[in-house]
Backbone as CSV, one residue per row, in Angstrom:
resi,resn,N_x,N_y,N_z,CA_x,CA_y,CA_z,C_x,C_y,C_z
1,UNK,114.046,68.705,113.478,113.503,68.054,112.320,114.186,68.597,111.078
2,UNK,115.174,67.939,110.652,115.896,68.363,109.466,115.127,67.996,108.219
3,UNK,115.205,68.883,107.240,114.582,68.598,105.960,113.096,68.882,105.885
4,UNK,112.482,69.323,106.974,111.054,69.627,106.942,110.852,71.135,107.022
5,UNK,109.991,71.624,106.195,109.662,73.038,106.204,108.570,73.297,107.239
6,UNK,108.700,74.387,107.975,107.675,74.727,108.966,106.381,75.126,108.297
7,UNK,106.481,75.778,107.140,105.295,76.244,106.432,105.316,75.664,105.031
8,UNK,104.456,74.706,104.763,104.448,74.053,103.464,103.576,74.778,102.455
9,UNK,102.730,75.698,102.903,101.885,76.446,101.983,102.547,77.772,101.648
10,UNK,102.532,78.104,100.374,103.109,79.359,99.917,101.995,80.199,99.328
11,UNK,101.810,81.394,99.841,100.788,82.284,99.308,101.428,83.320,98.416
12,UNK,100.596,84.016,97.659,101.089,85.083,96.804,101.773,86.153,97.633
13,UNK,101.245,86.405,98.835,101.813,87.442,99.685,103.254,87.135,100.069
14,UNK,103.591,85.886,100.313,104.937,85.549,100.753,105.905,85.393,99.592
15,UNK,105.420,85.230,98.370,106.305,85.067,97.215,106.820,86.395,96.693
16,UNK,106.149,87.498,96.964,106.527,88.794,96.438,107.571,89.465,97.309
17,UNK,108.550,90.082,96.664,109.521,90.888,97.392,108.888,92.264,97.590
18,UNK,108.654,92.620,98.844,107.977,93.878,99.155,109.013,94.999,99.211
19,UNK,108.835,95.991,98.339,109.750,97.123,98.281,109.323,98.263,99.188
20,UNK,108.019,98.408,99.428,107.481,99.486,100.260,106.448,98.906,101.206
21,UNK,106.517,99.323,102.470,105.581,98.854,103.487,105.039,100.049,104.258
22,UNK,103.717,100.151,104.297,103.045,101.135,105.141,102.456,100.331,106.288
23,UNK,103.051,100.441,107.465,102.686,99.605,108.601,101.362,99.967,109.240
24,UNK,100.861,99.042,110.048,99.613,99.244,110.787,99.748,100.474,111.674
25,UNK,98.728,101.298,111.680,98.738,102.515,112.490,99.292,103.725,111.762
26,UNK,100.009,103.511,110.663,100.565,104.628,109.894,99.483,105.235,109.012
27,UNK,99.533,106.570,108.856,98.611,107.280,107.978,99.453,108.082,106.994
28,UNK,99.209,107.864,105.701,99.948,108.539,104.641,98.969,109.407,103.867
29,UNK,99.174,110.728,103.871,98.331,111.659,103.130,99.073,112.109,101.877
30,UNK,98.533,111.764,100.704,99.175,112.116,99.443,99.207,110.921,98.513
31,UNK,99.695,111.151,97.295,99.764,110.075,96.314,101.033,109.263,96.517
32,UNK,100.901,107.941,96.381,102.015,107.019,96.561,102.336,106.368,95.229
33,UNK,103.619,106.394,94.841,104.071,105.762,93.613,105.299,104.924,93.938
34,UNK,105.315,103.650,93.479,106.428,102.764,93.803,106.738,101.848,92.624
35,UNK,108.036,101.573,92.391,108.419,100.692,91.287,108.323,99.209,91.630
36,UNK,108.275,98.876,92.898,108.241,97.481,93.347,106.893,97.156,93.980
37,UNK,106.814,95.995,94.613,105.602,95.574,95.318,105.400,96.417,96.565
38,UNK,104.147,96.782,96.830,103.783,97.597,97.991,102.826,96.809,98.867
39,UNK,103.056,96.839,100.173,102.113,96.260,101.134,101.635,97.380,102.038
40,UNK,100.307,97.476,102.206,99.714,98.538,103.015,98.887,97.905,104.120
41,UNK,99.291,98.177,105.361,98.529,97.741,106.529,97.986,98.946,107.288
42,UNK,98.363,100.142,106.855,97.897,101.384,107.461,96.840,102.032,106.581
43,UNK,96.803,103.361,106.603,95.800,104.125,105.854,96.497,105.035,104.852
44,UNK,96.018,105.001,103.600,96.510,105.889,102.544,95.355,106.792,102.139
45,UNK,95.557,108.091,102.229,94.578,109.069,101.755,95.150,109.687,100.485
46,UNK,94.951,109.000,99.376,95.494,109.450,98.096,95.558,108.278,97.132
47,UNK,96.003,108.560,95.926,96.088,107.532,94.890,97.351,106.696,95.060
48,UNK,97.275,105.420,94.685,98.419,104.501,94.764,98.723,103.955,93.377
49,UNK,99.963,104.142,92.944,100.422,103.602,91.669,101.605,102.704,91.944
50,UNK,101.516,101.470,91.469,102.556,100.478,91.736,102.885,99.760,90.432
51,UNK,104.160,99.656,90.103,104.575,98.995,88.873,104.369,97.485,88.929
52,UNK,104.389,96.907,90.127,104.238,95.458,90.254,102.958,95.132,91.002
53,UNK,103.051,94.658,92.224,101.884,94.188,92.971,101.585,95.091,94.158
54,UNK,100.296,95.286,94.434,99.867,96.027,95.615,99.091,95.064,96.497
55,UNK,99.498,94.965,97.767,98.839,94.089,98.733,98.261,94.965,99.827
56,UNK,96.959,94.887,100.018,96.284,95.647,101.065,95.884,94.675,102.163
57,UNK,96.511,94.802,103.335,96.233,93.924,104.465,94.844,94.136,105.028
58,UNK,94.406,93.234,105.896,93.059,93.255,106.458,92.756,94.545,107.216
59,UNK,93.751,95.158,107.836,93.551,96.404,108.575,93.839,97.641,107.718
60,UNK,94.273,97.439,106.483,94.634,98.548,105.601,93.429,99.207,104.962
61,UNK,93.602,100.511,104.649,92.550,101.287,103.981,93.186,102.197,102.946
62,UNK,92.553,102.289,101.781,92.973,103.228,100.754,91.769,104.055,100.362
63,UNK,91.909,105.379,100.497,90.862,106.309,100.067,91.416,107.062,98.871
64,UNK,91.308,106.425,97.710,91.854,106.958,96.469,91.882,105.858,95.429
65,UNK,92.377,106.174,94.250,92.420,105.223,93.151,93.691,104.382,93.209
66,UNK,93.601,103.170,92.667,94.736,102.242,92.644,95.035,101.854,91.207
67,UNK,96.329,101.840,90.869,96.785,101.352,89.577,97.995,100.468,89.834
68,UNK,97.934,99.193,89.363,99.032,98.258,89.591,98.952,97.105,88.601
69,UNK,100.017,96.305,88.562,100.030,95.109,87.719,99.068,94.063,88.284
70,UNK,99.191,93.760,89.579,98.308,92.819,90.281,97.952,93.419,91.630
71,UNK,96.763,93.099,92.146,96.309,93.648,93.421,95.652,92.537,94.239
72,UNK,95.991,92.507,95.541,95.340,91.610,96.495,94.741,92.492,97.583
73,UNK,93.426,92.384,97.804,92.742,93.256,98.756,92.126,92.438,99.882
74,UNK,92.586,92.714,101.097,91.979,92.145,102.301,91.317,93.237,103.124
75,UNK,91.652,94.490,102.864,91.148,95.636,103.620,90.080,96.400,102.853
76,UNK,90.031,97.726,103.054,88.983,98.569,102.489,89.552,99.524,101.442
77,UNK,88.840,99.640,100.317,89.205,100.580,99.260,87.984,101.412,98.919
78,UNK,88.162,102.730,98.909,87.120,103.648,98.471,87.705,104.423,97.297
79,UNK,87.559,103.855,96.094,88.127,104.455,94.894,88.151,103.443,93.770
80,UNK,88.550,103.887,92.594,88.591,103.025,91.422,89.905,102.252,91.381
81,UNK,89.859,101.055,90.785,91.025,100.184,90.711,91.250,99.783,89.257
82,UNK,92.464,100.011,88.746,92.855,99.598,87.400,94.016,98.618,87.523
83,UNK,93.793,97.382,87.055,94.784,96.316,87.191,95.063,95.741,85.806
84,UNK,96.340,95.659,85.447,96.690,95.079,84.151,96.588,93.551,84.182
85,UNK,96.734,92.952,85.344,96.686,91.496,85.478,95.508,91.044,86.317
86,UNK,95.810,90.535,87.520,94.812,89.882,88.369,94.491,90.707,89.616
87,UNK,93.202,90.814,89.913,92.733,91.437,91.144,92.080,90.350,91.994
88,UNK,92.538,90.214,93.243,91.938,89.265,94.180,91.296,90.056,95.312
89,UNK,90.004,89.870,95.497,89.269,90.493,96.594,88.974,89.383,97.588
90,UNK,89.723,89.374,98.680,89.612,88.302,99.665,88.401,88.499,100.563
91,UNK,88.075,87.512,101.376,86.836,87.496,102.155,86.680,88.696,103.078
92,UNK,87.771,89.275,103.573,87.683,90.443,104.448,87.752,91.748,103.666
93,UNK,87.888,91.654,102.339,88.030,92.837,101.496,86.723,93.559,101.251
94,UNK,86.845,94.883,101.040,85.677,95.740,100.801,86.083,96.799,99.781
95,UNK,85.390,96.829,98.637,85.692,97.804,97.586,84.434,98.567,97.237
96,UNK,84.540,99.889,97.303,83.483,100.778,96.818,84.121,101.602,95.715
97,UNK,83.826,101.230,94.478,84.430,101.891,93.327,84.421,100.957,92.135
98,UNK,84.869,101.459,91.006,84.873,100.691,89.773,86.187,99.935,89.613
99,UNK,86.099,98.764,88.982,87.263,97.909,88.773,87.453,97.668,87.280
100,UNK,88.692,97.801,86.821,89.080,97.390,85.479,90.210,96.389,85.650
101,UNK,90.015,95.157,85.172,91.020,94.116,85.362,90.928,93.080,84.251
102,UNK,92.030,92.389,84.017,92.038,91.285,83.064,91.471,90.036,83.720
103,UNK,91.769,89.856,85.023,91.299,88.694,85.772,90.813,89.152,87.137
104,UNK,89.685,88.612,87.592,89.097,89.030,88.865,88.661,87.807,89.660
105,UNK,89.076,87.761,90.937,88.665,86.697,91.851,88.049,87.370,93.070
106,UNK,86.794,87.021,93.382,86.115,87.576,94.546,85.734,86.424,95.463
107,UNK,86.311,86.405,96.658,86.008,85.362,97.638,84.623,85.567,98.244
108,UNK,84.078,84.482,98.781,82.818,84.548,99.498,82.970,85.495,100.683
109,UNK,81.947,86.275,100.991,81.892,87.259,102.068,82.639,88.554,101.756
110,UNK,83.284,88.675,100.599,83.892,89.943,100.208,82.778,90.895,99.794
111,UNK,83.068,92.211,99.827,82.067,93.219,99.477,82.582,94.037,98.306
112,UNK,81.747,94.195,97.272,82.090,94.995,96.099,80.865,95.768,95.655
113,UNK,80.980,97.097,95.598,79.897,97.957,95.139,80.468,98.862,94.059
114,UNK,80.148,98.566,92.810,80.652,99.361,91.704,80.482,98.620,90.402
115,UNK,81.158,99.100,89.389,81.126,98.484,88.067,82.446,97.772,87.825
116,UNK,82.381,96.720,87.023,83.583,95.968,86.692,83.715,95.873,85.180
117,UNK,84.870,96.234,84.670,85.175,96.084,83.253,86.268,95.038,83.144
118,UNK,85.926,93.913,82.515,86.883,92.824,82.336,87.524,92.968,80.962
119,UNK,88.841,93.028,80.947,89.564,93.133,79.685,89.769,91.728,79.131
120,UNK,89.291,91.479,77.901,89.513,90.178,77.275,90.900,90.157,76.647
121,UNK,91.274,89.045,76.042,92.583,88.956,75.391,92.733,90.021,74.312
122,UNK,91.650,90.271,73.553,91.703,91.296,72.519,91.749,92.686,73.126
123,UNK,91.191,92.844,74.354,91.166,94.154,74.994,92.574,94.606,75.339
124,UNK,93.465,93.652,75.569,94.849,94.011,75.832,95.404,94.771,74.639
125,UNK,94.874,94.468,73.452,95.273,95.201,72.254,94.360,96.408,72.025
126,UNK,93.449,96.667,72.980,92.583,97.845,72.908,91.325,97.655,72.100
127,UNK,90.738,96.409,72.089,89.585,96.193,71.236,88.273,96.007,71.970
128,UNK,88.060,94.931,72.734,86.736,94.678,73.308,86.766,94.568,74.823
129,UNK,85.673,94.985,75.440,85.488,94.889,76.887,84.086,94.381,77.149
130,UNK,83.930,93.620,78.214,82.593,93.252,78.665,82.360,93.924,80.008
131,UNK,81.162,94.448,80.232,80.879,95.216,81.435,79.885,94.482,82.311
132,UNK,80.135,94.497,83.607,79.239,93.896,84.588,79.024,94.905,85.699
133,UNK,77.781,95.191,86.025,77.448,96.116,87.097,76.912,95.303,88.263
134,UNK,77.658,95.254,89.375,77.280,94.439,90.532,75.931,94.851,91.107
135,UNK,75.586,96.111,91.016,74.324,96.578,91.602,73.115,96.102,90.786
136,UNK,73.317,95.666,89.513,72.213,95.173,88.701,71.619,93.885,89.273
137,UNK,72.433,93.058,89.919,71.938,91.802,90.477,70.942,91.994,91.593
138,UNK,71.059,93.063,92.339,70.158,93.282,93.475,68.757,93.649,93.029
139,UNK,68.628,94.118,91.781,67.318,94.528,91.271,66.598,93.413,90.531
140,UNK,67.257,92.286,90.322,66.675,91.223,89.508,66.521,89.953,90.318
141,UNK,65.522,89.147,89.951,65.289,87.873,90.627,65.832,86.718,89.808
142,UNK,66.439,86.999,88.669,66.946,85.947,87.792,68.321,85.507,88.239
143,UNK,68.671,84.246,87.984,70.012,83.719,88.256,70.635,83.223,87.006
């Protein structure tokens, strides 16, 4: 079949050039810093700093803080996350910790336990933030 693409859908994961890969079954103890996109399918016991995008696969785990331009989470994070751009918490994702992001997407069935600070357009210049505490919803009957 000439001229037909086998995969017509393009995801964020396939568009990024991955500079560092921690494969499934691998365990990394210590802080990780990378200038390019990082994909983690193994376990990181330490902080992760990425200049571009960090992708955490469904089997991946990070026990430490994350700092990156954009983050996609399908696995488990036990630590705080600081994102200058967009954070996507997919349906298999689990975050226990605080999030600071300009944009946040949480899929149905994802788990998030912590506080979220959303940076507004003015916050990029260091001015205003709005705070949302996910645990506050469990104590209230209001919608």
